[in-house]
PDBQT receptor file of N, H, CA, C and O in Angstrom, charges set to zero:
ATOM      1  N   MET A   1      13.494   3.840   0.851  1.00  0.00    +0.000 N 
ATOM      2  CA  MET A   1      12.473   2.904   1.212  1.00  0.00    +0.000 C 
ATOM      3  C   MET A   1      12.714   2.293   2.597  1.00  0.00    +0.000 C 
ATOM      4  O   MET A   1      11.771   1.885   3.274  1.00  0.00    +0.000 OA
ATOM      5  N   LYS A   2      13.963   2.235   3.002  1.00  0.00    +0.000 N 
ATOM      6  H   LYS A   2      14.730   2.566   2.452  1.00  0.00    +0.000 HD
ATOM      7  CA  LYS A   2      14.271   1.644   4.311  1.00  0.00    +0.000 C 
ATOM      8  C   LYS A   2      13.691   2.452   5.462  1.00  0.00    +0.000 C 
ATOM      9  O   LYS A   2      13.451   1.905   6.538  1.00  0.00    +0.000 OA
ATOM     10  N   LYS A   3      13.462   3.745   5.253  1.00  0.00    +0.000 N 
ATOM     11  H   LYS A   3      13.657   4.189   4.379  1.00  0.00    +0.000 HD
ATOM     12  CA  LYS A   3      12.927   4.596   6.308  1.00  0.00    +0.000 C 
ATOM     13  C   LYS A   3      11.407   4.527   6.406  1.00  0.00    +0.000 C 
ATOM     14  O   LYS A   3      10.829   4.977   7.396  1.00  0.00    +0.000 OA
ATOM     15  N   ILE A   4      10.757   3.968   5.389  1.00  0.00    +0.000 N 
ATOM     16  H   ILE A   4      11.226   3.602   4.586  1.00  0.00    +0.000 HD
ATOM     17  CA  ILE A   4       9.296   3.848   5.392  1.00  0.00    +0.000 C 
ATOM     18  C   ILE A   4       8.935   2.535   6.090  1.00  0.00    +0.000 C 
ATOM     19  O   ILE A   4       9.373   1.474   5.644  1.00  0.00    +0.000 OA
ATOM     20  N   PRO A   5       8.149   2.574   7.173  1.00  0.00    +0.000 N 
ATOM     21  CA  PRO A   5       7.808   1.351   7.892  1.00  0.00    +0.000 C 
ATOM     22  C   PRO A   5       7.182   0.251   7.027  1.00  0.00    +0.000 C 
ATOM     23  O   PRO A   5       7.411  -0.929   7.290  1.00  0.00    +0.000 OA
ATOM     24  N   LEU A   6       6.409   0.603   6.015  1.00  0.00    +0.000 N 
ATOM     25  H   LEU A   6       6.223   1.562   5.801  1.00  0.00    +0.000 HD
ATOM     26  CA  LEU A   6       5.809  -0.424   5.156  1.00  0.00    +0.000 C 
ATOM     27  C   LEU A   6       6.754  -0.904   4.065  1.00  0.00    +0.000 C 
ATOM     28  O   LEU A   6       6.419  -1.814   3.307  1.00  0.00    +0.000 OA
ATOM     29  N   ARG A   7       7.924  -0.303   3.981  1.00  0.00    +0.000 N 
ATOM     30  H   ARG A   7       8.197   0.436   4.597  1.00  0.00    +0.000 HD
ATOM     31  CA  ARG A   7       8.997  -0.708   3.062  1.00  0.00    +0.000 C 
ATOM     32  C   ARG A   7       8.617  -0.667   1.582  1.00  0.00    +0.000 C 
ATOM     33  O   ARG A   7       9.094  -1.472   0.782  1.00  0.00    +0.000 OA
ATOM     34  N   ARG A   8       7.748   0.290   1.235  1.00  0.00    +0.000 N 
ATOM     35  H   ARG A   8       7.361   0.944   1.885  1.00  0.00    +0.000 HD
ATOM     36  CA  ARG A   8       7.411   0.480  -0.181  1.00  0.00    +0.000 C 
ATOM     37  C   ARG A   8       6.917   1.898  -0.378  1.00  0.00    +0.000 C 
ATOM     38  O   ARG A   8       6.455   2.547   0.561  1.00  0.00    +0.000 OA
ATOM     39  N   GLY A   9       7.017   2.360  -1.586  1.00  0.00    +0.000 N 
ATOM     40  H   GLY A   9       7.392   1.833  -2.348  1.00  0.00    +0.000 HD
ATOM     41  CA  GLY A   9       6.503   3.668  -1.914  1.00  0.00    +0.000 C 
ATOM     42  C   GLY A   9       4.990   3.629  -2.075  1.00  0.00    +0.000 C 
ATOM     43  O   GLY A   9       4.407   2.575  -2.330  1.00  0.00    +0.000 OA
ATOM     44  N   GLY A  10       4.377   4.760  -1.927  1.00  0.00    +0.000 N 
ATOM     45  H   GLY A  10       4.850   5.617  -1.719  1.00  0.00    +0.000 HD
ATOM     46  CA  GLY A  10       2.931   4.842  -2.085  1.00  0.00    +0.000 C 
ATOM     47  C   GLY A  10       2.518   4.716  -3.535  1.00  0.00    +0.000 C 
ATOM     48  O   GLY A  10       3.250   5.104  -4.445  1.00  0.00    +0.000 OA
ATOM     49  N   GLN A  11       1.339   4.168  -3.731  1.00  0.00    +0.000 N 
ATOM     50  H   GLN A  11       0.745   3.853  -2.992  1.00  0.00    +0.000 HD
ATOM     51  CA  GLN A  11       0.777   3.999  -5.058  1.00  0.00    +0.000 C 
ATOM     52  C   GLN A  11      -0.500   4.824  -5.168  1.00  0.00    +0.000 C 
ATOM     53  O   GLN A  11      -1.095   5.198  -4.157  1.00  0.00    +0.000 OA
ATOM     54  N   VAL A  12      -0.908   5.099  -6.377  1.00  0.00    +0.000 N 
ATOM     55  H   VAL A  12      -0.424   4.795  -7.198  1.00  0.00    +0.000 HD
ATOM     56  CA  VAL A  12      -2.141   5.834  -6.612  1.00  0.00    +0.000 C 
ATOM     57  C   VAL A  12      -3.308   5.122  -5.925  1.00  0.00    +0.000 C 
ATOM     58  O   VAL A  12      -4.200   5.772  -5.380  1.00  0.00    +0.000 OA
ATOM     59  N   GLU A  13      -3.301   3.798  -5.951  1.00  0.00    +0.000 N 
ATOM     60  H   GLU A  13      -2.576   3.270  -6.394  1.00  0.00    +0.000 HD
ATOM     61  CA  GLU A  13      -4.376   3.013  -5.348  1.00  0.00    +0.000 C 
ATOM     62  C   GLU A  13      -4.473   3.240  -3.849  1.00  0.00    +0.000 C 
ATOM     63  O   GLU A  13      -5.567   3.161  -3.291  1.00  0.00    +0.000 OA
ATOM     64  N   ASP A  14      -3.364   3.518  -3.183  1.00  0.00    +0.000 N 
ATOM     65  H   ASP A  14      -2.475   3.582  -3.636  1.00  0.00    +0.000 HD
ATOM     66  CA  ASP A  14      -3.379   3.765  -1.744  1.00  0.00    +0.000 C 
ATOM     67  C   ASP A  14      -4.236   4.987  -1.414  1.00  0.00    +0.000 C 
ATOM     68  O   ASP A  14      -5.006   4.971  -0.454  1.00  0.00    +0.000 OA
ATOM     69  N   ILE A  15      -4.100   6.021  -2.197  1.00  0.00    +0.000 N 
ATOM     70  H   ILE A  15      -3.474   6.034  -2.976  1.00  0.00    +0.000 HD
ATOM     71  CA  ILE A  15      -4.898   7.229  -1.985  1.00  0.00    +0.000 C 
ATOM     72  C   ILE A  15      -6.334   6.999  -2.449  1.00  0.00    +0.000 C 
ATOM     73  O   ILE A  15      -7.278   7.428  -1.786  1.00  0.00    +0.000 OA
ATOM     74  N   ALA A  16      -6.498   6.324  -3.582  1.00  0.00    +0.000 N 
ATOM     75  H   ALA A  16      -5.731   5.976  -4.120  1.00  0.00    +0.000 HD
ATOM     76  CA  ALA A  16      -7.840   6.054  -4.105  1.00  0.00    +0.000 C 
ATOM     77  C   ALA A  16      -8.658   5.226  -3.126  1.00  0.00    +0.000 C 
ATOM     78  O   ALA A  16      -9.861   5.453  -2.989  1.00  0.00    +0.000 OA
ATOM     79  N   ASN A  17      -8.036   4.272  -2.443  1.00  0.00    +0.000 N 
ATOM     80  H   ASN A  17      -7.059   4.087  -2.554  1.00  0.00    +0.000 HD
ATOM     81  CA  ASN A  17      -8.765   3.438  -1.482  1.00  0.00    +0.000 C 
ATOM     82  C   ASN A  17      -9.283   4.262  -0.312  1.00  0.00    +0.000 C 
ATOM     83  O   ASN A  17     -10.403   4.044   0.149  1.00  0.00    +0.000 OA
ATOM     84  N   VAL A  18      -8.483   5.204   0.172  1.00  0.00    +0.000 N 
ATOM     85  H   VAL A  18      -7.573   5.381  -0.203  1.00  0.00    +0.000 HD
ATOM     86  CA  VAL A  18      -8.936   6.060   1.270  1.00  0.00    +0.000 C 
ATOM     87  C   VAL A  18     -10.059   6.980   0.787  1.00  0.00    +0.000 C 
ATOM     88  O   VAL A  18     -11.036   7.195   1.504  1.00  0.00    +0.000 OA
ATOM     89  N   CYS A  19      -9.923   7.514  -0.408  1.00  0.00    +0.000 N 
ATOM     90  H   CYS A  19      -9.130   7.339  -0.991  1.00  0.00    +0.000 HD
ATOM     91  CA  CYS A  19     -10.982   8.371  -0.963  1.00  0.00    +0.000 C 
ATOM     92  C   CYS A  19     -12.280   7.593  -1.127  1.00  0.00    +0.000 C 
ATOM     93  O   CYS A  19     -13.356   8.111  -0.829  1.00  0.00    +0.000 OA
ATOM     94  N   THR A  20     -12.186   6.356  -1.596  1.00  0.00    +0.000 N 
ATOM     95  H   THR A  20     -11.311   5.935  -1.837  1.00  0.00    +0.000 HD
ATOM     96  CA  THR A  20     -13.375   5.516  -1.755  1.00  0.00    +0.000 C 
ATOM     97  C   THR A  20     -14.033   5.255  -0.404  1.00  0.00    +0.000 C 
ATOM     98  O   THR A  20     -15.256   5.319  -0.285  1.00  0.00    +0.000 OA
ATOM     99  N   PHE A  21     -13.231   4.965   0.607  1.00  0.00    +0.000 N 
ATOM    100  H   PHE A  21     -12.237   4.913   0.510  1.00  0.00    +0.000 HD
ATOM    101  CA  PHE A  21     -13.760   4.761   1.954  1.00  0.00    +0.000 C 
ATOM    102  C   PHE A  21     -14.468   6.011   2.451  1.00  0.00    +0.000 C 
ATOM    103  O   PHE A  21     -15.585   5.926   2.961  1.00  0.00    +0.000 OA
ATOM    104  N   LEU A  22     -13.835   7.168   2.311  1.00  0.00    +0.000 N 
ATOM    105  H   LEU A  22     -12.927   7.237   1.898  1.00  0.00    +0.000 HD
ATOM    106  CA  LEU A  22     -14.419   8.411   2.811  1.00  0.00    +0.000 C 
ATOM    107  C   LEU A  22     -15.701   8.782   2.070  1.00  0.00    +0.000 C 
ATOM    108  O   LEU A  22     -16.587   9.416   2.643  1.00  0.00    +0.000 OA
ATOM    109  N   ALA A  23     -15.803   8.397   0.817  1.00  0.00    +0.000 N 
ATOM    110  H   ALA A  23     -15.083   7.883   0.351  1.00  0.00    +0.000 HD
ATOM    111  CA  ALA A  23     -16.994   8.698   0.036  1.00  0.00    +0.000 C 
ATOM    112  C   ALA A  23     -18.119   7.688   0.261  1.00  0.00    +0.000 C 
ATOM    113  O   ALA A  23     -19.238   7.881  -0.214  1.00  0.00    +0.000 OA
ATOM    114  N   SER A  24     -17.817   6.616   0.986  1.00  0.00    +0.000 N 
ATOM    115  H   SER A  24     -16.908   6.459   1.371  1.00  0.00    +0.000 HD
ATOM    116  CA  SER A  24     -18.808   5.563   1.192  1.00  0.00    +0.000 C 
ATOM    117  C   SER A  24     -19.558   5.743   2.507  1.00  0.00    +0.000 C 
ATOM    118  O   SER A  24     -19.191   6.568   3.343  1.00  0.00    +0.000 OA
ATOM    119  N   ASP A  25     -20.612   4.955   2.670  1.00  0.00    +0.000 N 
ATOM    120  H   ASP A  25     -20.910   4.285   1.991  1.00  0.00    +0.000 HD
ATOM    121  CA  ASP A  25     -21.368   4.962   3.921  1.00  0.00    +0.000 C 
ATOM    122  C   ASP A  25     -20.563   4.386   5.089  1.00  0.00    +0.000 C 
ATOM    123  O   ASP A  25     -20.907   4.615   6.248  1.00  0.00    +0.000 OA
ATOM    124  N   MET A  26     -19.501   3.645   4.793  1.00  0.00    +0.000 N 
ATOM    125  H   MET A  26     -19.222   3.459   3.851  1.00  0.00    +0.000 HD
ATOM    126  CA  MET A  26     -18.679   3.071   5.867  1.00  0.00    +0.000 C 
ATOM    127  C   MET A  26     -17.999   4.143   6.707  1.00  0.00    +0.000 C 
ATOM    128  O   MET A  26     -17.607   3.880   7.844  1.00  0.00    +0.000 OA
ATOM    129  N   SER A  27     -17.856   5.333   6.168  1.00  0.00    +0.000 N 
ATOM    130  H   SER A  27     -18.175   5.546   5.244  1.00  0.00    +0.000 HD
ATOM    131  CA  SER A  27     -17.208   6.411   6.913  1.00  0.00    +0.000 C 
ATOM    132  C   SER A  27     -18.210   7.385   7.521  1.00  0.00    +0.000 C 
ATOM    133  O   SER A  27     -17.828   8.486   7.917  1.00  0.00    +0.000 OA
ATOM    134  N   SER A  28     -19.481   7.006   7.603  1.00  0.00    +0.000 N 
ATOM    135  H   SER A  28     -19.791   6.111   7.281  1.00  0.00    +0.000 HD
ATOM    136  CA  SER A  28     -20.523   7.932   8.043  1.00  0.00    +0.000 C 
ATOM    137  C   SER A  28     -20.357   8.401   9.484  1.00  0.00    +0.000 C 
ATOM    138  O   SER A  28     -20.938   9.419   9.861  1.00  0.00    +0.000 OA
ATOM    139  N   TYR A  29     -19.589   7.694  10.292  1.00  0.00    +0.000 N 
ATOM    140  H   TYR A  29     -19.117   6.867   9.985  1.00  0.00    +0.000 HD
ATOM    141  CA  TYR A  29     -19.393   8.088  11.693  1.00  0.00    +0.000 C 
ATOM    142  C   TYR A  29     -18.015   8.717  11.918  1.00  0.00    +0.000 C 
ATOM    143  O   TYR A  29     -17.652   8.997  13.061  1.00  0.00    +0.000 OA
ATOM    144  N   VAL A  30     -17.258   8.940  10.876  1.00  0.00    +0.000 N 
ATOM    145  H   VAL A  30     -17.553   8.713   9.947  1.00  0.00    +0.000 HD
ATOM    146  CA  VAL A  30     -15.937   9.561  10.949  1.00  0.00    +0.000 C 
ATOM    147  C   VAL A  30     -16.107  11.071  10.875  1.00  0.00    +0.000 C 
ATOM    148  O   VAL A  30     -16.764  11.583   9.968  1.00  0.00    +0.000 OA
ATOM    149  N   THR A  31     -15.514  11.785  11.833  1.00  0.00    +0.000 N 
ATOM    150  H   THR A  31     -14.981  11.369  12.570  1.00  0.00    +0.000 HD
ATOM    151  CA  THR A  31     -15.592  13.250  11.834  1.00  0.00    +0.000 C 
ATOM    152  C   THR A  31     -14.241  13.846  12.214  1.00  0.00    +0.000 C 
ATOM    153  O   THR A  31     -13.531  13.300  13.059  1.00  0.00    +0.000 OA
ATOM    154  N   GLY A  32     -13.898  14.940  11.605  1.00  0.00    +0.000 N 
ATOM    155  H   GLY A  32     -14.475  15.384  10.919  1.00  0.00    +0.000 HD
ATOM    156  CA  GLY A  32     -12.750  15.752  11.996  1.00  0.00    +0.000 C 
ATOM    157  C   GLY A  32     -11.426  15.035  12.132  1.00  0.00    +0.000 C 
ATOM    158  O   GLY A  32     -10.709  15.247  13.110  1.00  0.00    +0.000 OA
ATOM    159  N   GLN A  33     -11.090  14.201  11.185  1.00  0.00    +0.000 N 
ATOM    160  H   GLN A  33     -11.672  14.029  10.390  1.00  0.00    +0.000 HD
ATOM    161  CA  GLN A  33      -9.839  13.456  11.264  1.00  0.00    +0.000 C 
ATOM    162  C   GLN A  33      -8.848  13.922  10.212  1.00  0.00    +0.000 C 
ATOM    163  O   GLN A  33      -9.230  14.402   9.145  1.00  0.00    +0.000 OA
ATOM    164  N   VAL A  34      -7.577  13.774  10.529  1.00  0.00    +0.000 N 
ATOM    165  H   VAL A  34      -7.266  13.385  11.396  1.00  0.00    +0.000 HD
ATOM    166  CA  VAL A  34      -6.513  13.950   9.548  1.00  0.00    +0.000 C 
ATOM    167  C   VAL A  34      -6.009  12.550   9.253  1.00  0.00    +0.000 C 
ATOM    168  O   VAL A  34      -5.491  11.870  10.139  1.00  0.00    +0.000 OA
ATOM    169  N   ILE A  35      -6.158  12.127   8.031  1.00  0.00    +0.000 N 
ATOM    170  H   ILE A  35      -6.579  12.679   7.311  1.00  0.00    +0.000 HD
ATOM    171  CA  ILE A  35      -5.739  10.780   7.649  1.00  0.00    +0.000 C 
ATOM    172  C   ILE A  35      -4.455  10.900   6.846  1.00  0.00    +0.000 C 
ATOM    173  O   ILE A  35      -4.441  11.474   5.757  1.00  0.00    +0.000 OA
ATOM    174  N   GLN A  36      -3.396  10.363   7.384  1.00  0.00    +0.000 N 
ATOM    175  H   GLN A  36      -3.407   9.897   8.268  1.00  0.00    +0.000 HD
ATOM    176  CA  GLN A  36      -2.097  10.419   6.712  1.00  0.00    +0.000 C 
ATOM    177  C   GLN A  36      -1.919   9.138   5.909  1.00  0.00    +0.000 C 
ATOM    178  O   GLN A  36      -1.995   8.032   6.445  1.00  0.00    +0.000 OA
ATOM    179  N   ILE A  37      -1.682   9.309   4.630  1.00  0.00    +0.000 N 
ATOM    180  H   ILE A  37      -1.620  10.208   4.195  1.00  0.00    +0.000 HD
ATOM    181  CA  ILE A  37      -1.458   8.182   3.743  1.00  0.00    +0.000 C 
ATOM    182  C   ILE A  37       0.024   8.216   3.389  1.00  0.00    +0.000 C 
ATOM    183  O   ILE A  37       0.414   8.672   2.315  1.00  0.00    +0.000 OA
ATOM    184  N   ASP A  38       0.842   7.720   4.322  1.00  0.00    +0.000 N 
ATOM    185  H   ASP A  38       0.524   7.349   5.195  1.00  0.00    +0.000 HD
ATOM    186  CA  ASP A  38       2.290   7.874   4.162  1.00  0.00    +0.000 C 
ATOM    187  C   ASP A  38       3.098   6.624   4.522  1.00  0.00    +0.000 C 
ATOM    188  O   ASP A  38       4.308   6.705   4.733  1.00  0.00    +0.000 OA
ATOM    189  N   GLY A  39       2.440   5.486   4.592  1.00  0.00    +0.000 N 
ATOM    190  H   GLY A  39       1.457   5.420   4.422  1.00  0.00    +0.000 HD
ATOM    191  CA  GLY A  39       3.165   4.243   4.866  1.00  0.00    +0.000 C 
ATOM    192  C   GLY A  39       3.741   4.158   6.266  1.00  0.00    +0.000 C 
ATOM    193  O   GLY A  39       4.586   3.304   6.536  1.00  0.00    +0.000 OA
ATOM    194  N   GLY A  40       3.304   5.019   7.149  1.00  0.00    +0.000 N 
ATOM    195  H   GLY A  40       2.618   5.713   6.929  1.00  0.00    +0.000 HD
ATOM    196  CA  GLY A  40       3.779   4.989   8.533  1.00  0.00    +0.000 C 
ATOM    197  C   GLY A  40       4.929   5.938   8.830  1.00  0.00    +0.000 C 
ATOM    198  O   GLY A  40       5.525   5.862   9.904  1.00  0.00    +0.000 OA
ATOM    199  N   MET A  41       5.250   6.823   7.906  1.00  0.00    +0.000 N 
ATOM    200  H   MET A  41       4.765   6.885   7.034  1.00  0.00    +0.000 HD
ATOM    201  CA  MET A  41       6.382   7.739   8.096  1.00  0.00    +0.000 C 
ATOM    202  C   MET A  41       6.192   8.672   9.294  1.00  0.00    +0.000 C 
ATOM    203  O   MET A  41       7.180   9.069   9.911  1.00  0.00    +0.000 OA
ATOM    204  N   ASN A  42       4.964   9.030   9.638  1.00  0.00    +0.000 N 
ATOM    205  H   ASN A  42       4.161   8.708   9.137  1.00  0.00    +0.000 HD
ATOM    206  CA  ASN A  42       4.719   9.987  10.718  1.00  0.00    +0.000 C 
ATOM    207  C   ASN A  42       4.072   9.337  11.926  1.00  0.00    +0.000 C 
ATOM    208  O   ASN A  42       3.147   9.899  12.512  1.00  0.00    +0.000 OA
ATOM    209  N   MET A  43       4.534   8.190  12.295  1.00  0.00    +0.000 N 
ATOM    210  H   MET A  43       5.285   7.733  11.820  1.00  0.00    +0.000 HD
ATOM    211  CA  MET A  43       3.970   7.499  13.457  1.00  0.00    +0.000 C 
ATOM    212  C   MET A  43       4.552   8.066  14.727  1.00  0.00    +0.000 C 
ATOM    213  O   MET A  43       4.205   7.618  15.819  1.00  0.00    +0.000 OA
TER     214      MET A  43
């Protein structure tokens, strides 16, 4: 956990929140992105 910038492991909700965003109208202008849900490990 010390190596993860957010200092915690990922939860199911972390992925679900991104999926909900992508499925919503709020993401209508998002195109061709790679979204890493990793707590900042690949910054």
